[in-house]
C-alpha positions as CSV (number, residue, x, y, z in Angstrom):
1,M,12.6,6.3,-21.9
2,E,11.1,3.5,-19.8
3,T,11.7,3.2,-16.2
4,P,12.9,-0.3,-14.4
5,A,9.0,-0.6,-13.3
6,D,7.8,-0.1,-17.0
7,Q,10.4,-2.8,-18.1
8,V,9.1,-5.3,-15.5
9,A,5.5,-4.7,-16.2
10,E,5.8,-5.2,-19.9
11,T,8.2,-8.1,-19.8
12,E,6.2,-11.5,-20.6
13,E,6.1,-14.1,-17.9
14,D,8.8,-16.5,-18.0
15,E,7.7,-20.1,-17.4
16,A,10.9,-21.5,-18.2
17,G,11.5,-23.0,-14.7
18,D,10.9,-22.9,-10.9
19,A,14.0,-20.8,-10.3
20,S,12.5,-17.8,-11.9
21,P,10.7,-15.1,-9.8
22,G,7.3,-14.1,-10.9
23,R,6.0,-10.5,-11.9
24,A,5.5,-9.4,-8.3
25,M,9.1,-10.0,-7.4
26,R,10.5,-8.3,-10.5
27,V,8.4,-5.4,-9.8
28,A,9.6,-5.4,-6.1
29,A,13.2,-5.4,-7.2
30,A,12.6,-2.5,-9.5
31,L,10.8,-0.4,-6.9
32,K,13.6,-1.1,-4.3
33,A,16.1,0.0,-6.8
34,K,14.3,3.2,-7.5
35,G,14.3,4.1,-3.7
36,G,11.4,5.8,-2.0
37,D,8.2,4.8,0.0
38,E,6.9,2.7,-2.4
39,F,7.0,-1.1,-2.4
40,A,5.3,-4.2,-4.1
41,K,3.4,-6.8,-1.7
42,P,2.6,-10.0,-3.7
43,G,-1.0,-10.5,-4.3
44,S,-0.7,-14.1,-2.9
45,I,0.3,-12.9,0.3
46,I,-2.4,-10.2,0.5
47,E,-5.2,-12.6,-0.5
48,I,-3.9,-15.4,1.6
49,K,-6.5,-16.5,4.3
50,F,-6.2,-16.7,8.1
51,V,-6.9,-20.0,9.6
52,K,-10.3,-19.6,11.5
53,G,-10.3,-17.6,14.5
54,E,-6.9,-16.1,13.9
55,S,-5.8,-13.0,12.6
56,L,-2.6,-10.5,12.8
57,S,-2.7,-7.6,15.0
58,L,-1.8,-4.1,13.6
59,T,1.6,-4.2,14.8
60,A,2.2,-7.6,13.5
61,S,0.7,-6.5,10.0
62,R,2.9,-3.4,10.0
63,L,6.1,-5.6,10.6
64,L,5.1,-8.0,7.6
65,A,4.7,-5.1,5.4
66,L,8.0,-4.0,6.3
67,M,9.5,-7.5,5.9
68,I,8.2,-7.5,2.6
69,L,9.6,-3.9,1.6
70,T,13.1,-4.8,3.3
71,A,13.5,-8.3,1.2
72,G,12.2,-6.6,-2.0
73,G,12.7,-8.8,-5.1
74,D,14.8,-11.3,-2.9
75,A,11.6,-12.3,-0.6
76,W,11.4,-15.6,-2.7
77,E,14.9,-16.8,-2.2
78,D,16.1,-19.3,0.3
79,R,18.2,-16.8,2.5
80,P,18.0,-14.8,5.5
81,H,16.9,-11.0,5.5
82,R,17.8,-8.3,8.1
83,M,16.3,-5.1,9.1
84,R,17.3,-2.4,11.8
85,K,15.0,-2.3,14.9
86,A,14.9,1.4,14.5
87,D,13.1,1.0,11.2
88,I,10.4,-0.9,13.2
89,R,10.2,1.0,16.1
90,R,8.8,4.4,14.3
91,G,5.8,5.2,16.5
92,H,6.7,2.9,19.6
93,K,8.8,3.3,22.4
94,G,11.5,0.6,23.2
95,N,12.3,-2.8,21.8
96,E,9.7,-4.9,23.8
97,R,7.2,-5.1,21.3
98,I,9.3,-6.3,18.3
99,S,9.7,-9.6,20.4
100,D,5.8,-9.7,20.8
101,M,5.3,-9.1,16.8
102,L,7.8,-11.6,15.9
103,E,6.3,-14.3,18.0
104,E,2.9,-13.4,16.6
105,L,4.0,-13.8,13.2
106,H,5.6,-17.1,14.2
107,R,2.5,-18.7,15.6
108,T,0.0,-17.3,13.3
109,L,-1.3,-19.9,10.8
110,F,-2.5,-19.2,7.0
111,A,-4.2,-21.4,4.7
112,V,-4.4,-21.9,0.9
113,D,-6.2,-24.4,-1.1
114,D,-4.0,-27.3,-2.2
115,K,-3.8,-31.0,-3.5
116,S,-2.9,-33.9,-1.2
117,W,-0.4,-36.5,-2.3
118,R,-3.3,-38.5,-3.7
119,G,-4.3,-35.5,-6.0
120,K,-7.4,-34.6,-3.8
121,K,-8.4,-31.3,-2.8
122,A,-6.7,-30.0,0.4
123,T,-6.0,-27.3,2.7
124,L,-2.4,-26.3,3.4
125,R,-1.7,-24.7,6.6
126,F,1.5,-22.9,7.3
127,S,3.1,-20.0,9.1
128,L,5.0,-17.2,7.0
129,I,8.2,-17.0,9.2
130,S,10.4,-20.1,9.9
131,R,12.9,-18.6,12.4
132,S,14.1,-15.5,13.5
133,R,16.9,-13.9,15.6
134,E,16.6,-10.6,17.5
135,E,19.6,-8.7,18.8
136,T,19.4,-8.3,22.6
137,E,19.4,-5.1,24.2
138,E,22.7,-5.2,25.7
139,D,24.2,-6.3,22.3
140,G,22.3,-4.2,19.9
141,G,20.6,-1.3,21.5
142,E,19.6,1.6,19.2
143,A,21.6,-0.1,16.4
144,G,20.0,-3.6,16.9
145,W,19.1,-5.7,14.0
146,I,16.6,-8.5,13.6
147,E,16.9,-11.5,11.0
148,W,14.4,-13.7,9.6
149,E,13.5,-16.3,6.9
150,F,10.4,-16.9,5.4
151,T,9.1,-20.5,5.2
152,P,9.4,-22.7,2.1
153,D,5.7,-22.6,1.6
154,A,5.6,-18.7,2.0
155,R,8.5,-18.4,-0.3
156,K,6.8,-20.5,-2.8
157,L,3.8,-18.3,-2.9
158,I,5.7,-15.2,-3.2
159,Q,8.0,-16.6,-6.2
160,A,4.7,-17.5,-8.1
161,S,2.8,-14.4,-7.5
162,A,1.9,-12.6,-10.7
163,T,-0.2,-10.0,-9.1
164,Y,0.9,-7.4,-6.8
165,A,-0.1,-4.2,-4.9
166,V,2.1,-1.1,-4.8
167,L,1.9,0.2,-1.1
168,N,3.2,3.4,0.4
169,R,5.3,3.0,3.6
170,Q,4.0,6.1,5.3
171,A,0.6,5.1,4.7
172,V,1.2,1.3,6.2
173,L,2.5,3.0,9.4
174,G,0.0,5.6,9.7
175,F,-3.1,3.2,10.0
176,R,-4.3,2.7,13.3
177,S,-6.9,-0.1,12.4
178,S,-5.8,-3.6,11.3
179,Y,-8.9,-3.8,9.4
180,A,-8.2,-0.4,7.5
181,L,-4.6,-1.7,6.6
182,K,-6.0,-5.0,5.1
183,L,-8.7,-3.1,3.2
184,Y,-6.0,-0.7,2.0
185,E,-4.1,-3.7,0.7
186,L,-7.0,-5.3,-1.1
187,G,-7.7,-2.0,-2.6
188,A,-4.2,-1.2,-3.8
189,L,-4.1,-4.8,-5.4
190,R,-7.3,-4.0,-7.4
191,L,-7.0,-0.4,-8.2
192,H,-5.7,-0.8,-11.9
193,R,-7.8,-3.7,-13.0
194,R,-10.4,-3.2,-15.4
195,Q,-12.9,-3.8,-12.5
196,A,-11.5,-2.2,-9.4
197,T,-13.8,-4.1,-7.2
198,W,-14.0,-6.6,-4.5
199,R,-17.2,-8.5,-3.6
200,G,-18.1,-11.4,-1.3
201,D,-20.4,-12.6,1.3
202,M,-20.2,-11.9,5.0
203,Q,-17.9,-15.2,5.4
204,A,-15.7,-14.1,2.7
205,L,-15.3,-10.5,4.3
206,R,-14.4,-11.9,7.5
207,A,-11.8,-14.1,6.0
208,A,-10.4,-11.3,3.8
209,L,-10.1,-8.9,6.6
210,G,-9.4,-11.4,9.4
211,I,-12.3,-10.6,11.6
212,P,-12.9,-13.4,14.1
213,P,-16.3,-14.9,13.8
214,E,-17.3,-14.2,17.4
215,V,-16.6,-10.4,16.9
216,Y,-19.1,-7.7,15.5
217,T,-22.0,-10.5,14.9
218,D,-24.4,-7.8,14.2
219,F,-23.8,-6.2,10.9
220,A,-24.8,-2.5,12.1
221,Q,-21.8,-3.0,14.6
222,L,-19.6,-4.1,11.9
223,R,-20.3,-1.4,9.7
224,R,-19.8,1.0,12.2
225,K,-16.7,-0.6,14.2
226,V,-14.9,-1.7,11.0
227,L,-16.1,-0.5,7.6
228,E,-16.8,3.3,8.5
229,K,-13.6,3.5,10.4
230,A,-11.5,1.6,7.5
231,K,-13.1,3.9,4.9
232,A,-12.2,7.1,6.9
233,E,-8.6,6.2,7.3
234,I,-8.3,4.9,3.7
235,D,-9.8,8.1,2.3
236,Q,-7.4,10.2,4.4
237,L,-4.1,8.2,3.9
238,A,-4.3,6.1,0.7
239,H,-4.0,7.4,-2.9
240,F,-7.5,6.0,-3.8
241,R,-10.8,6.3,-2.2
242,V,-13.2,3.5,-1.1
243,E,-16.8,2.9,-1.1
244,W,-19.2,-0.1,-0.5
245,R,-22.4,-1.3,-1.7
246,E,-24.7,-3.6,0.5
247,M,-26.7,-6.3,-1.1
248,R,-29.6,-7.6,1.1
249,Q,-32.1,-10.6,1.2
250,G,-35.0,-8.9,2.9
251,R,-33.4,-7.0,5.8
252,T,-30.2,-9.2,6.0
253,V,-27.1,-8.0,4.4
254,T,-25.8,-11.0,2.4
255,E,-23.0,-9.5,0.3
256,L,-20.9,-6.5,0.0
257,E,-19.0,-5.0,-3.1
258,F,-16.3,-2.5,-2.6
259,R,-15.2,-0.1,-5.3
260,F,-11.8,1.6,-5.4
261,E,-11.2,4.7,-7.2
262,P,-7.7,6.7,-7.7
263,K,-7.9,10.3,-6.1
264,G,-7.5,13.4,-8.4
265,A,-4.5,15.4,-8.4
266,P,-6.0,17.9,-5.5
267,E,-6.8,15.1,-3.4
268,V,-3.4,13.4,-3.9
269,I,-1.6,16.7,-2.8
270,E,-3.7,16.6,0.3
271,T,-3.0,12.9,1.1
272,V,1.0,13.8,0.8
273,D,0.6,16.7,3.0
274,E,-1.3,14.4,5.6
275,L,1.4,11.8,5.5
276,D,4.0,14.3,6.2
277,R,2.3,15.7,9.3
278,H,2.5,14.2,12.8
279,S,-0.1,11.5,13.6
280,S,-0.9,12.9,16.8
281,G,-3.8,15.1,15.3
282,R,-4.6,12.8,12.6
283,K,-7.9,11.6,13.9
284,A,-9.0,15.2,14.7
285,R,-8.0,16.4,11.2
286,R,-10.1,13.3,9.7
287,E,-13.1,14.2,11.7
288,G,-12.9,18.0,11.2
289,T,-12.5,18.7,14.8
290,A,-8.7,20.0,14.8
291,E,-8.6,23.5,16.5
292,T,-7.6,26.5,14.1
293,V,-4.8,28.6,15.5
294,S,-3.9,32.1,14.1
295,V,-0.3,31.9,13.1
296,A,-0.5,34.4,10.1
297,P,3.1,36.0,10.8
298,T,4.7,32.5,11.3
299,I,3.1,31.2,8.0
300,A,4.2,34.2,5.9
301,A,7.8,33.6,7.4
302,V,7.7,30.0,6.3
303,T,6.2,30.7,3.0
304,K,8.8,32.9,2.2
305,A,11.5,30.5,3.4
306,L,10.1,27.7,1.2
307,T,9.7,30.1,-2.0
308,V,13.4,30.9,-1.7
309,S,14.3,27.1,-0.9
310,T,12.4,25.6,-3.8
311,A,13.0,28.5,-6.5
312,S,15.4,25.9,-8.2
313,E,12.9,23.3,-8.5
314,K,11.0,22.9,-12.1
315,T,7.2,23.7,-12.3
316,F,5.0,21.7,-14.7
317,P,6.3,22.8,-18.3
318,R,3.9,24.6,-20.7
319,G,5.1,22.8,-23.6
320,S,5.7,19.2,-24.4
321,L,6.9,16.7,-21.6
322,T,9.2,15.0,-24.1
323,Y,11.7,17.8,-24.4
324,E,11.1,19.7,-21.2
325,A,10.5,17.2,-18.4
326,P,11.4,13.7,-19.5
327,E,10.9,12.3,-16.0
328,L,7.2,13.7,-15.9
329,R,6.8,12.1,-19.3
330,E,7.9,8.7,-17.8
331,I,5.2,9.2,-15.2
332,G,2.7,9.6,-17.9
333,L,3.8,6.5,-19.8
334,R,3.8,4.2,-16.6
335,H,0.6,5.6,-15.3
336,G,-1.4,6.5,-18.3
337,G,-2.2,3.1,-19.7
338,G,-1.1,4.2,-23.1
339,W,-2.8,7.3,-23.7
340,S,-1.0,10.3,-25.3
341,V,1.2,12.0,-22.5
342,D,1.0,15.3,-24.1
343,M,-3.0,14.9,-24.3
344,M,-2.9,14.2,-20.6
345,A,-0.6,17.2,-19.9
346,D,-3.0,19.5,-21.5
347,A,-6.0,18.1,-19.7
348,Y,-4.0,18.4,-16.4
349,R,-3.0,21.9,-16.9
350,Q,-6.6,23.0,-17.6
351,H,-7.8,20.9,-14.3
352,M,-5.1,22.4,-12.1
353,G,-5.5,26.1,-13.5
354,D,-3.7,28.7,-11.2
355,R,-2.8,25.9,-8.5
356,L,-0.1,24.4,-10.9
357,E,2.2,27.4,-10.6
358,K,2.6,26.7,-6.9
359,L,3.5,22.9,-7.2
360,R,7.1,21.9,-6.9
361,G,9.1,18.8,-6.3
362,K,7.5,15.9,-4.6
363,K,3.9,17.3,-4.7
364,L,4.1,18.0,-8.2
365,I,5.2,14.5,-8.9
366,D,2.6,12.9,-6.6
367,S,-0.2,15.2,-8.1
368,W,0.7,14.6,-11.7
369,T,1.0,10.7,-10.9
370,G,-2.2,10.8,-9.2
371,F,-3.9,12.5,-12.4
372,C,-2.7,10.0,-14.6
373,E,-4.2,7.2,-12.9
374,S,-7.5,8.9,-12.4
375,W,-7.5,9.3,-16.2
376,L,-6.9,5.9,-16.9
377,S,-9.4,4.6,-14.3
378,R,-12.2,6.9,-15.8
379,R,-11.4,6.3,-19.4
380,G,-9.8,2.8,-19.6
381,R,-7.1,2.0,-22.1
382,P,-7.2,3.6,-25.5
């Protein structure tokens, strides 16, 4: 049985008229109906260029992602969208920064290639948000809301986008570098393409990540301050890993090629666990400097409690998924690229070994999904 996302992805593009949303919006609608932390961001918005010298801060980038998540498949429509302040404020104290983020989105300009009224090549500059309303502290308080509308130019891009990236809300909120968040979006956009890579010169890299021209002019500094930090965060929080290769002319780096690879099942489990942990110790865990505390009695008690509470949750079946676990079969159909689901299931059982008996619920789902994606990435489509 196909899921709504499958039906969306397999539907032929409808070119009948301007009133029809593109594939990105149809996938966004399916994911929102499904619920959960995953949402689709249109590729046209991910790849949009900042006007020279401008970029979004980390907090504004997060807010934009939450706006896309909240709007879902309706982001292309000429209508207001609404979100609770509490959904934005995760990780922040008070409401004062919400106003700053909204104002930043209003004043930041983006650019796309376009045609002039004479049919000549031109650059179109515009902002993504046309207007917004924020309930005041006195009126809204903890239950306050914001309301916004996307500009006509933004809606046109969103509507027409046939490409999209499936992002995770927890990962988006977990990044501490705006450059890491941007590279995460670029990687998620390319992850399941035949060539899961991004390549460009230094000017293209700065445009893609929003790095101002006067910042990190020395490549060694850019590598240390931007690329290495972004890779460390992505490898820890994303459902894929990133590597890059430097092309040189003499001793000067002229181009970079980034390669994105889905994580295997055990790594996906570690990522899910990390996203569930508090962010305060995340850097120490990433760098391997977190202290180890002896809590054996507590761990034993917690393990016993978890065993009792999850006894009713299904494990990965030993037989065919078609009859014993249709929901796992749907995941294989969606992420396996056309390979036999039972063939992948046999390989998954062999790969996981004894660890498979301990997996339940969300961890099992995330692990099996990551394995199917990795299978497709390594072998391509049958």
